[in-house]
C-alpha positions as CSV (number, residue, x, y, z in Angstrom):
1,M,0.0,0.0,0.0
2,L,1.4,3.4,-1.0
3,T,0.7,6.7,0.6
4,I,1.0,9.4,-2.2
5,K,1.8,12.9,-1.0
6,C,2.1,16.3,-2.7
7,A,5.7,17.3,-3.5
8,K,5.1,21.0,-2.7
9,C,3.2,20.9,0.6
10,S,3.4,17.2,1.7
11,A,-0.4,16.9,2.0
12,K,-1.7,13.4,1.8
13,L,-3.3,12.8,-1.6
14,M,-4.3,9.2,-1.7
15,K,-3.8,5.6,-0.5
16,Y,-3.0,3.4,-3.5
17,Q,-2.6,-0.3,-3.9
18,K,0.4,-0.6,-6.3
19,I,0.9,-3.9,-8.1
20,G,4.3,-4.7,-9.6
21,N,7.6,-3.0,-9.6
22,G,8.4,0.2,-11.4
23,K,7.4,3.8,-11.2
24,V,4.0,5.2,-10.4
25,L,3.0,6.4,-13.9
26,R,-0.7,5.7,-13.6
27,C,-3.1,5.2,-10.7
28,F,-6.0,3.0,-11.6
29,K,-9.2,4.2,-10.0
30,D,-10.2,0.7,-8.8
31,R,-7.0,0.4,-6.8
32,I,-7.4,3.8,-5.0
33,V,-8.4,3.0,-1.4
34,K,-8.7,6.6,0.0
35,D,-8.8,9.7,-2.2
36,Y,-8.3,13.2,-0.8
37,T,-7.7,15.0,-4.1
38,I,-9.8,17.6,-5.9
39,K,-11.0,16.9,-9.5
40,K,-11.5,19.9,-11.8
41,D,-11.7,19.9,-15.6
42,N,-10.0,16.4,-15.9
43,L,-7.2,17.7,-13.6
44,V,-6.4,16.1,-10.3
45,L,-5.3,18.7,-7.8
46,C,-3.8,18.8,-4.3
47,P,-6.5,19.9,-1.8
48,H,-4.2,22.3,0.0
49,C,-1.9,24.0,-2.5
50,L,-3.8,23.2,-5.8
51,N,-0.7,21.7,-7.3
52,V,-1.6,19.7,-10.5
53,I,-0.9,16.0,-9.6
54,G,-2.2,14.3,-12.7
55,T,-4.8,14.1,-15.5
56,D,-8.0,12.0,-15.3
57,K,-8.1,9.7,-18.3
58,G,-11.2,7.6,-17.4
59,I,-10.2,4.4,-15.8
60,F,-6.9,5.7,-14.5
61,I,-5.1,9.0,-13.5
62,K,-2.0,9.8,-15.5
63,M,0.4,11.1,-12.8
64,N,2.7,14.1,-13.4
65,Q,6.2,12.9,-12.4
66,G,7.8,15.3,-9.9
67,S,4.5,16.6,-8.5
68,F,4.1,13.9,-5.9
69,T,6.1,11.6,-3.6
70,Y,5.2,8.3,-2.2
71,S,6.1,5.9,0.6
72,G,5.1,2.4,1.5
73,T,5.5,-1.0,-0.1
74,K,4.6,-2.2,-3.6
75,N,3.0,-5.6,-4.1
76,C,5.0,-7.6,-6.6
């Protein structure tokens, strides 16, 4: 389970169940356990500083690299 946080203000954005090794490029919506983000015009924003975290593409969120950090373990 990964905890994804904003790179600017360190606000908690979501709890995500990552499967497999590798970078977090997409967050599939069915694997998001808790979501604290704001959605506006297909953009996913930090609730505190309004930093753009990613773009909503339907079944997944395409994450902007460098706009978030994460901690936790990945399920391989």
